[in-house]
N, C-alpha and C positions, 0 to 999 in steps of 0.2 A: 420590596416594600417593607418598611419598618413594622414590627409586630403591633405597636400601638396604633398606627394609622390603619393597618389592615383590619384590626378588630373594630375600630371606629367605623370604617366603611361597611363592614359586614353587619354591624348592629343597625346602622342607618338604612342599609338595603332591606333588612328584615322588617324594619318598622315603616317602610315607605307607605303602605296602605293606610296606616294610622295617621301619618303626617299629612297625606293627601286629604283624609277625612277632616282634619283640622283646618286645612286650607279651605275646604268647601264651606266651613262654618263662618267664613268672613262675610261681613255685610256687603251689600252691593256698592255702597259708597266707598268702602275700603278697597274693594277690587278695582273700582273706577280710578281711585287715586294711584294705585300701583300700576295700572295699565296705561294711563294717560301720560304721554311724554311732552315735556315743555322745554323750550329754548329761551333763555333770558340773560340779561346783563343788568345788574343793579350796581350803581355807583353812588355810594353815600345816600342811598334811598331810605326814607323812613320805613321802619318795619311794617307799619300799618299799610302803606302803599304797596310794598312788595307782597304782603300777604293777600291784599285785595286783588292784585294782578293775578296771583296764582289761583285764587278762588274763581275768578272770572274764566280763566283758561279751563278749569275743571268743571265749570258750571255747578259749583257747590256754594252753599251758604257759609258765611264766616261769622262766628258768634264769639266776640270777646267776653270774658268773664272775670269778675273781680277787679275791674278797672286796671288792666295791664298797661304798662308803658309802651305804647306803639310808636314813640317818636325816635327811638334809637336807630341811628343810621347803620345800614348794612351794605357791604360791598361784596358781591358774589355773582358769579356767572356760570352758566352750565349749558350744555347742548344735549338735547334729547334725554333729559333726566326725568325719571318717574316723578309724578307730582307729589307722591307721599314723601319721597326723599327730599324734594325741594322744600316742602313745608318743614321737614325736620331740620334742614340746614338753616333756613331763615330764622326760625324760632330759636334755634341754638345760638346763632350769632347775636340775636337780640336779647339773650338771657331769658327767653320765654320757653314755653312748652305748649304742645297741642295734643288733643285727643279727638278721635273720630267718633262722634255720636251717631245716632241712627240717621239723622237728616242734615247734619251740619258738622263743620270743623270748629271745635271749641278751642280758643286761644286764651291762655292765662299765664300768670307767673308760675314758675316751677313749684314754689311752695304751695300755692293754691291748689294746683292739680294733684300734687303729691298727697296733701292732707286729705283730699277728697277721695282719692282713688286707690291708694296702695294699701295692701294688707300683708301681714306676715303669716305664712303658713309653714308648718313643719311636716316633713315627709320622712318616715322611717324607711331607709333603704339598705339596712344592714344585710338583708338577704340577697340584695343585688350585687353588692360590691365585695362580698366575701370570696376568697380564692377557692376555685373548684379545680383541683389538680387532675391531671391525666394519670391513668393507671395502665400503661402499655403492657401487653402480655410478654412473657419471656420467650426467648428463642430456644426451642427444644434442641436444636443442633449444637448448642453451646453448653448443655448441661454436663457437669463434671462426672466422669465415670470413676473417679478415684475413691469415693466413699458413699456410704448410705446416708440418706437424710440431708443432703446438701439443700440449702435454702433455694426454693424456686420462686420466691416472692419478687415481683418486679418492683423496682423503686418508683415511688410516685414522682411525677414530674410536674413542674409548674406549667400552667396553660395560660394563653392569652385570654383573659376574661375582662369583664367590664370593671374598670377601676373607678375610684371616686373622681379623679380628674377627667376621665373620659365621660362619665355621666354628666358632670357639670358642663363640659364642652358641648356634649350632645344637646342638652337643654338650650344653651345659649345660641347654638348654630341653627337649630330647627324651629325654635319658638320665639317669635318677635325679636329677631337677631339685632335690630338696630336700637333696642330699648334698654339694654343692660348697663345703665349708668345711674347715678344717684337721682332719685332716692331708691331706685330699683336695685336689688342685689340678690346674689345667690352664694351660699356658703355651705361647706360640708364640714361637719364636726362629729367624730365618734359614731359614724354610721347614720347620721341624721342630716338631711338636707334642709337648710333654712332658706326659704325663698320669700322675698318681699317684692310684690308686684301688684298689678291690677287683678281684680277678681277673674276677669276673662283669661288672662295669661296663667294665673294660678290653676284654673280649671284645666287648661291645656297641659300644664306640667303634670298635674295629677293623672290625666289620661295617658300621657306618655309613659309615666312610671308604671301605671297599671298594665300598659301594653307590654313593656319590657318584662315585667314580673310574670305575666301570663305566658310568655313564650320561653323565657329562660328557665322557668320552673317545670317545664314539660319533662316528664320521665319517659324514656323509651326502653322497652324490652326488646332484646334480639335473641331469637332462638336459632340454632344451627343444627342441622341433622346431617350426618354422614351416612349415606345409604348405598346398599348394593341392590340393583334393580334388574329384573329380567327384561328381555325385549318386550314381552307382552305388557308388563306393568309400565315400562317406559312409554310405549305408545299410548297407553290409557292416561297416564299422568302428565307427561311432559312434551308430547309431540302435538303439533298443530294438526287437527283432523283433516284440514284441506290441503296443506302443503307437505305434511309429514316431517317438517323441519322442527328443530327443537325450539321450545318457547322458554324465554328467559324470565319474563315477568308473568307471574301467576296469581290467582286469587287464593284467599284463605282456605277455600274448600279443598284445594290441592293438598295442603298440609294435612287436613283432617282425613282425606282419603288415603294418603300415603301411610299415615299412622294406623289407620284401620286395616289396610292390607298387611302391614308389618305384624299387627296383633294376631291376624288369622293365618299368617305364613303364606300370603298370596303374592309372591313375586317381589316382596320388599323386605330387606333385612336392614335393621338399624345398627350400624357399627358404633356410633357415638352420638350423644345428645349433649349440647352445650348451651347454656343460657346465661345471659348477663343483663344488667339494667344500669342505665346511667342517664345523666341529664343530657338534653339536646346539645350537641356540640362537644360533649366530653368523651374522651377516649377511655374505654374500659375493656376488660377481658374476662374470659372464663377459662379455667385450666383444669384438666383432668389428667393425672399422671399415675404411673405405677412404677415400682422399683422391685428388682429381683436380684438377690445375691447369688453368686456362682463362684466355683473354684476355677481360677484362671491359671494356676500353676503352683510351683513350690519355690520357696526361697531357701536354698541349701547353704548351710554354714559348716565349714570344715575347720577343725582346730584340734591339734595334738592327737592326730590319728583317728579322731572320731568325727562323725558326720551327723548333723541334725537338720531337719527341714521344717520350715514354717509354711503353712498353707496360705497362699495369697488369695484373698477374697476380692472379687470385683463386683461391680454393680452395673446392671443394664437398666436404663430408664426409658420408659415409653409413655405415650399419652397423646393428648390433643390439646390445642390452645386456639381459642377464638379471640382475636384482637380486632376491635371495631370502634369506629367513631360514627355514631348515627346523628343526623341533623334533620329536624322536622322543618317542613316548609312553613311559611307564614301562617297559612290557614290550617296547618296540621294534616292536610290531606295526603301528603307524600313524605317519604323519608329517604334522604340520601345516605348511602352507606359507603364507607371506605373500610374494607375489612381484610383481614389476613387469617387464614386457617392453616394450621400446621399440624401434621400427624406424624407420629413416630411409632412404628410397630416392630415387634421382634420377629425376625425371620427365623427359619429353622436353624437352631444353634449347631455350630460345628462341635464335634466331640473328639477328644483324643485321650489316650490312656497310656500311662507307663506300663508296658507289658513285661513279661519275664525276660524277654530278649532285648528290651530297650536299654540303652545306656543310662544308668542312674546311679547315684551315690550308694555306696554299700550301706545296707541297713534301711534304705528307704523302700517302703512297700509300694506296689503298683497303686496308682491313684488315677481316678477319672477326672478330667478337667474339660472345660468348655471354651469355645471360641465364638461367642454369640455375635450376631450381626443384626442390625436394625434397618428397616426400610423407612425412609423419610419422604414426606411430600409436603409441599407448601403451595398454597393458592392465594394470590393477592389480586383483588379486583375492586371495582367501584360500581355502584348501581343506584338507581333511583326507583324506589318501589312504592306503590300505593300503601297508605297506612293500613296495616292488617293484611296486606298481600304477601307475596313470596317471590324470591329470586332463586333460580336454579341454574347450576352450571355443572358440567361433568369434569372430572379430574382423573388423571391416569399417571401411572408410574409405579415401578416396583410391584408390590403385592396387589396394587389396585389397577393394574393394566387391564383395559377393556377387553372382554372376550365375547364370544358368541352367546355365552350363557348369562352374562351380567354386565352391567355398567355401574361405575361408581359415580354417585351424584352428591353434590353439596346443595342442600336446600336451606335457605335462610328466610326466616319469618320475623320481620320487625313490626312493632305496633306501639302506638302511644298509649301509655297507661292512663286510665281515667283517674283524675285526682281524687274522686270521692269513692269510687267502687273498685278500682283496679281491674284486672282482667282475670 
């Protein structure tokens, strides 16, 4: 699926409750016109007779206004067409227009209804259509060991966000889709949406924009804790008391209890804490790294019977990265997570020494050098967590292999930030 269409469908799905609420705001007469189906065939029929026929079929009152010309002949046929669409076609073919009032269908010339009903309203949507890039976390396994201080910053990447064209299309498709013709219009210029339509439609456009703004502006914080947990602490925090099986979805109280146990040294050790914040749907990361220089050998140069040696300095880089894309549900009660946790820790370094009996260039003193190794681990997963709750999973490998004494646990705690107070 193309990115533009995919984003449009995602936005439409997120806004479905709001759009349904707008549908519920229709009058009973409007709903009746949309639900009633009619079959007809007009052959050079005067517009007044055709409209009267449709009004009788829908059991609605027809009210001409402004002395419209109802003598124009129309030729049109349809089978099982919604009555609202039939009115639209007949008035269009006759050069007229109509509007549904509370108790009647009002028919008039286009200029008459346009002058009476349309307004121009301006909506500032610069905050909705600005680009919100993704910031994916780096891959620790690809960090260069050649020099100290290599850049670890991940390049920002463009993301599929709501463009001006998508916003205009979303309005036209979801709000009065059959009415976007003269004198009604919608235009986007320099971050501002200029909409000319009826007051009722303008109110719906404003409500839709407010709905999009309320959801796209949500900021989500994600905290990740890498823990070593004893069996007793595991049972108390992460095991189901009835089945003894591991629980993946937990409440916020679990995070507080785990941190309290860590503070008093009661079966929980915190290896790493990572925290990041981003907009709902934005990919962001947190990175914690360390670098250590070491002697990895000698670069011996021999010339004209003399020898010289330069010390070769290497770098071992370790750390942790949290790479996550959080998405809040429509009502903000749940958060979907796509996350990657990567850990790189230095293992016990290998050590070698040029000793007195080792072959080495004349004049080169014994030197101690290292052969460091790192243990790396990566966890990729997806989860749907209650807002303010937690997600837990075990991980193992290398230095974190599970033992009888402890288990390694990844504990993730996402929550929507309050726009006024924060957390």
